[in-house]
C-alpha atoms as one frame of an Amber mdcrd trajectory, in Angstrom:
protein
  96.582 123.960 132.288  96.787 120.530 133.905  96.726 117.537 131.614  93.168
 116.402 130.941  92.435 112.919 132.273  91.712 110.235 129.691  88.013 110.263
 130.629  87.654 113.918 129.601  89.445 113.289 126.322  87.132 110.339 125.699
  84.116 112.626 126.230  85.500 115.059 123.668  85.999 112.222 121.189  82.409
 111.090 121.760  81.102 114.618 121.171  83.014 114.845 117.894  81.378 111.600
 116.831  78.049 113.434 116.717  79.224 115.800 113.960  78.417 115.103 110.339
  76.015 112.234 111.001  73.006 111.835 108.689  70.068 113.985 109.766  72.125
 116.413 111.849  69.913 119.271 110.615  72.870 121.583 109.901  73.083 123.767
 106.792  76.132 123.823 104.540  77.365 127.176 105.820  77.536 125.680 109.300
  79.330 122.617 107.926  82.016 124.853 106.426  82.398 126.549 109.814  82.654
 123.138 111.445  85.423 122.122 109.037  87.431 125.219 109.898  86.904 124.703
 113.617  87.901 121.055 113.371  91.070 121.994 111.514  91.951 124.426 114.292
  91.172 121.735 116.859  93.505 119.316 115.076  96.286 121.858 115.490  95.521
 122.221 119.192  95.554 118.437 119.608  98.844 118.110 117.709 100.440 120.826
 119.852  99.200 119.193 123.045 100.529 115.822 121.914 103.968 117.325 121.280
 103.967 119.006 124.700 102.980 115.773 126.440 105.602 113.799 124.492 108.286
 116.319 125.462 107.222 116.195 129.126 107.405 112.387 129.054 110.837 112.550
 127.428 112.175 114.930 130.079 110.709 112.902 132.948 112.005 109.572 131.653
 115.467 110.993 131.022 115.575 112.347 134.571 114.537 108.934 135.925 117.223
 107.190 133.894 119.921 109.595 135.078 118.781 109.147 138.687 119.040 105.373
 138.235 122.649 105.686 137.133 122.160 104.932 133.437 125.361 105.867 131.524
 125.082 109.244 129.812 125.413 107.772 126.329 122.406 105.499 126.970 120.107
 108.091 128.535 117.006 108.414 126.366 116.957 104.855 125.041 113.509 103.275
 124.963 111.558 106.534 125.265 110.730 106.796 121.572 109.432 103.219 121.636
 107.090 104.117 124.513 105.736 106.982 122.409 105.432 104.687 119.383 103.360
 102.132 121.294 101.142 104.800 122.841 100.471 106.517 119.503 100.341 103.298
 117.471 102.982 104.301 114.978 106.434 103.099 113.980 109.438 103.532 116.235
 111.141 105.700 113.608 108.194 108.087 113.285 107.912 108.361 117.057 111.609
 109.232 117.310 111.099 112.018 114.774 108.076 113.208 116.718 110.116 113.390
 119.937 112.825 115.398 118.204 110.232 117.796 116.797 108.554 118.092 120.201
 111.826 119.022 121.889 112.508 121.775 119.360 108.954 123.147 119.459 108.846
 123.213 123.241 112.316 124.622 123.875 113.410 126.563 120.801 110.446 127.563
 118.613 107.616 128.874 120.822 105.968 130.885 118.018 105.661 127.803 115.823
 104.179 125.831 118.727 101.706 128.633 119.438 100.710 128.909 115.759 100.048
 125.178 115.750  98.105 125.260 119.021  95.868 128.089 117.773  95.218 126.447
 114.412  97.039 129.058 112.326  99.323 126.408 110.814  98.993 122.647 110.606
 101.379 120.031 111.935 103.113 119.503 108.582 104.017 123.185 108.283 105.329
 123.126 111.861 107.484 120.095 111.079 108.852 121.774 107.956 109.821 124.887
 109.917 111.682 122.674 112.379 113.461 120.864 109.551 114.364 123.967 107.595
 116.034 125.570 110.599 117.843 122.460 111.848 121.258 123.567 110.535 121.124
 127.053 112.077 122.435 128.414 115.331 119.860 128.770 118.073 119.580 132.541
 117.778 118.963 132.290 114.030 116.384 129.528 114.475 114.513 131.630 117.050
 114.577 134.661 114.763 113.053 132.688 111.884 110.518 131.240 114.314 109.485
 134.767 115.240 109.553 136.229 111.719 107.639 133.390 110.024 105.473 131.560
 112.587 105.024 134.672 114.739 103.862 136.877 111.880 100.255 137.972 111.504
 100.051 136.518 107.996 101.379 133.010 108.627  97.924 131.452 108.372  97.532
 132.920 104.865 100.717 131.252 103.566 100.805 128.027 101.602 103.180 125.247
 102.584 105.570 126.249  99.792 105.481 129.886 100.893 106.247 128.961 104.523
 109.255 126.907 103.415 110.324 129.619 100.992 110.336 132.315 103.661 112.316
 130.074 106.013 114.819 129.353 103.229 115.224 133.017 102.375 115.797 134.067
 105.969 118.199 131.179 106.604 120.264 132.098 103.557 120.430 135.723 104.703
 121.346 134.866 108.283 123.838 132.065 107.682 124.643 131.518 104.025 127.719
 129.435 104.821 125.738 127.212 107.175 123.044 126.546 104.589 125.683 125.669
 102.007 127.359 123.313 104.483 124.020 121.644 105.181 123.593 120.992 101.483
 127.034 119.401 101.343 126.337 117.265 104.399 123.044 116.111 102.888 125.048
 113.939 100.513 125.769 111.637 103.444 122.070 110.710 103.468 122.105 109.307
  99.940 120.496 105.890  99.885 118.301 103.449  98.016 115.019 102.267  99.524
 112.261  99.881  98.512 108.581  99.841  99.437 105.548  97.929  98.220 103.323
  99.173  95.410  99.915  97.781  94.383  99.587  94.688  92.184 102.873  92.976
  93.192 104.978  95.934  92.100 107.571  97.856  94.113 108.950 101.372  94.312
 112.764 101.420  94.317 113.802 104.964  95.212 117.265 106.522  95.151 118.025
 109.684  97.127 120.980 111.242  95.328 122.797 114.569  94.941 120.847 116.575
  92.398 123.516 116.406  89.686 123.691 112.613  89.912 119.920 112.181  89.951
 119.419 114.464  86.950 122.229 112.754  85.046 120.832 109.275  85.758 117.323
 110.264  84.679 118.646 111.948  81.535 120.635 108.835  80.602 117.586 106.591
  81.017 115.425 108.987  79.021 118.037 109.167  76.263 118.148 105.357  76.072
 114.352 105.261  75.826 114.245 107.921  73.106 116.828 105.980  71.110 114.907
 102.710  71.465 111.634 104.348  70.409 113.333 105.940  67.389 114.543 102.457
  66.400 110.990 101.096  66.489 110.636  99.750  70.038 106.935  99.250  70.778
 107.168  99.574  74.557 106.308 102.869  76.221 108.993 105.303  77.366 108.434
 104.531  81.047 108.676 100.783  80.460 111.918 101.150  78.521 113.450 103.368
  81.195 112.503 100.892  83.941 113.859  97.893  82.004 117.064  99.740  81.167
 117.649 100.586  84.819 117.179  96.924  85.826 119.623  95.773  83.148 122.255
  98.368  84.061 122.055  97.662  87.794 121.804  93.853  87.710 123.625  93.104
  84.462 120.671  90.973  83.417 117.684  91.392  81.187 114.574  92.651  82.966
 112.908  89.388  81.905 115.539  87.334  83.767 115.376  87.991  87.524 118.718
  87.653  89.364 119.175  84.587  91.593 118.245  86.092  94.937 116.426  84.402
  97.792 112.955  85.925  98.121 111.481  83.652 100.831 108.049  83.314  99.272
 105.817  81.686 101.910 102.712  79.847 100.695 100.692  76.778 101.624 101.199
  73.434  99.946  97.613  73.728  98.710  98.360  77.033  96.985 101.564  75.679
  95.471 100.413  72.214  94.366  96.605  72.200  94.253  95.813  75.576  92.631
  94.246  76.880  95.829  93.468  80.605  95.894  95.020  81.051  99.352  97.267
  84.149  99.128 101.004  83.853  99.746 103.337  86.183 101.639 106.487  87.776
 100.249 108.744  89.182 103.012 109.540  92.809 102.373 106.386  93.217 100.305
 103.353  91.576 101.883 100.439  89.555 100.549 100.670  88.343  96.941  98.129
  86.314  94.893  98.607  82.562  94.837  98.743  82.503  91.030 101.581  85.034
  91.042 103.449  82.897  93.573 103.007  79.735  91.513 104.264  81.557  88.438
 107.379  82.764  90.293 108.114  79.265  91.629 107.540  77.757  88.198 109.918
  80.153  86.456 112.570  79.604  89.142 112.163  75.811  89.047 112.622  75.817
  85.279 116.071  77.344  85.825 116.837  74.991  88.749 117.013  77.954  91.138
 114.115  77.069  93.423 114.434  75.425  96.841 111.506  74.370  99.006 111.508
  74.535 102.803 108.638  73.001 104.715 107.158  75.071 107.538 104.993  73.183
 110.007 101.878  74.550 111.679 100.937  73.398 115.176  97.888  71.073 114.981
  94.688  73.002 115.678  96.589  76.258 116.123  97.406  79.322 114.069 101.160
  79.367 114.620 104.189  78.124 112.705 106.131  75.759 114.920 109.089  74.341
 112.992 110.912  74.142 109.667 113.094  71.797 107.707 115.413  72.644 104.825
 116.346  70.797 101.658 118.593  73.502 100.308 122.139  72.415  99.565 123.706
  75.374 101.357 121.766  75.804 104.606 121.917  79.242 106.336 121.238  79.699
 110.035 118.036  77.685 109.843 116.395  78.813 113.041 116.931  82.499 112.262
 115.488  81.952 108.813 112.453  80.286 110.334 111.871  83.180 112.748 112.057
  85.693 109.889 109.601  83.634 107.845 107.262  83.327 110.828 107.334  86.951
 112.015 107.613  88.600 108.557 108.146  92.103 110.030 109.397  93.553 113.325
 107.226  92.086 116.080 106.874  95.377 117.968 103.228  96.468 117.531 102.713
  99.093 114.797 106.390  99.124 113.812 106.309  97.419 110.407 110.069  97.674
 109.805 112.018  94.774 108.268 113.449  92.182 110.644 117.138  92.895 111.234
 117.774  90.997 114.475 116.499  87.634 115.686 116.637  87.997 119.446 115.585
  86.311 122.681 112.228  87.496 124.012 113.579  87.095 127.516 117.292  87.952
 127.667 119.522  84.920 127.452 121.205  86.000 130.688 117.799  85.680 132.371
 117.161  82.115 131.178 115.858  83.098 127.770 115.801  80.016 125.563 117.220
  79.673 122.058 114.191  77.895 120.644 111.530  79.129 118.250 109.007  79.948
 120.967 111.596  81.983 122.890 112.765  84.071 119.916 111.330  86.941 117.906
 112.250  89.052 114.910 112.860  92.756 115.573 114.196  95.766 113.721 117.501
  97.115 114.991 115.958 100.166 116.664 113.328  98.191 118.608 115.831  95.545
 119.656 118.102  98.145 121.233 115.189 100.027 122.834 113.883  97.000 124.715
 117.214  96.770 126.565 116.627 100.195 128.174 115.818 100.693 131.846 112.428
  99.397 132.950 111.546  97.309 129.876 110.663  93.627 130.008 109.145  91.054
 127.698 108.143  87.435 127.960 106.451  84.838 125.768 102.850  84.052 126.603
 101.716  80.471 126.771  99.150  79.421 124.196  98.693  77.937 120.735  99.785
  81.154 118.964 103.115  82.881 119.381 102.451  85.973 121.514 104.947  88.256
 123.243 103.953  90.379 126.246 105.820  93.704 126.386 105.876  95.834 129.556
 107.121  99.431 129.357 108.769 101.461 132.151 105.407 103.105 132.941 103.734
  99.717 133.463 101.752  99.674 130.222 101.419  96.212 128.696 101.246  95.494
 124.968 100.822  92.197 123.158 102.752  91.367 119.998 101.198  88.623 117.869
 103.008  86.617 115.227 101.050  86.936 111.985  99.022  83.879 110.975 100.656
  81.741 108.284  99.344  81.783 104.700  96.105  79.882 104.338  94.768  80.868
 107.763  91.360  82.539 107.468  90.325  82.675 111.127
């Protein structure tokens, strides 16, 4: 079937907008049928999206090879095209491309089960993941036995994974064991925002280390409670972890630079204008004032002034009164951009880079620089990509992909801006 033109897909989307509206004169039995049909349609859409993504990947790779791109660089920039088109992060798009390649070339039964609504996208992704360590013939056999079975649509997510595990262990026990050993290389610690100016700090560890760490924290909490500590078990465990990792009491934050960005009105005049904490997001002004106050009382607070262009919504410059000054311009760009400037990416800024390459007269000034994550910075160097700053009061980057699609990346407004 030829790819449907965007106009046809738009008509389908419009028709779906008529379902479930007030006064649709449909009984509840029909609504249940609609829910099931919509779930099946979601699977068909997901399968089609993976097929289209794989076709784009193959076509772009062929174009890059024909243009003489070195073999090790073939494929760069394709995931970012998918990310921009689907309005998701570069990392998620890269995972989607990898899944699409496997579904379209190695696991036809899983792709068919998804396209016909017998499994959802998450189950399809799990089948791809659970067979990643196997030889191709074993992966295809599991694809046939699990996704190609008549009962796959009756299985829960846990049952689908369980059957894949069981078959994998039977077919290649040594390979599964090796995968478990290799998984230790992925151990890491991550941080992500939580509501109410809290954060989740997560450690991915080998099971024996994770269980041992949790048991030690729980044992410390049980001991403290037995000795009369009034705090709850969870609070004690969290405070103990902070003290063991930092060597400081949980009530005494370590001297790290947090780059809290807030207006002078919020800092000095009790304005309610929210502040911004890089790596977290928006925080209440009162919380920011409290943090600055506690740091100032220990003589660990430095103030940098960020200047906003008159009548505009863009940060334009910075000064520094800190005794030890880092690369000031790079610091300013990170404070201005907050996160990777690629639309829908949301990753932390790792590289401060020229919007237009320096070799092509890109300027090393604030308006000619942007903050990017490492993945997006490398991708924009691939064949057919270009970017340039747009003139205007706000800092805007125009990104052009190899297919000619244009996207605009806007610097976020500074704290205090309500426009």
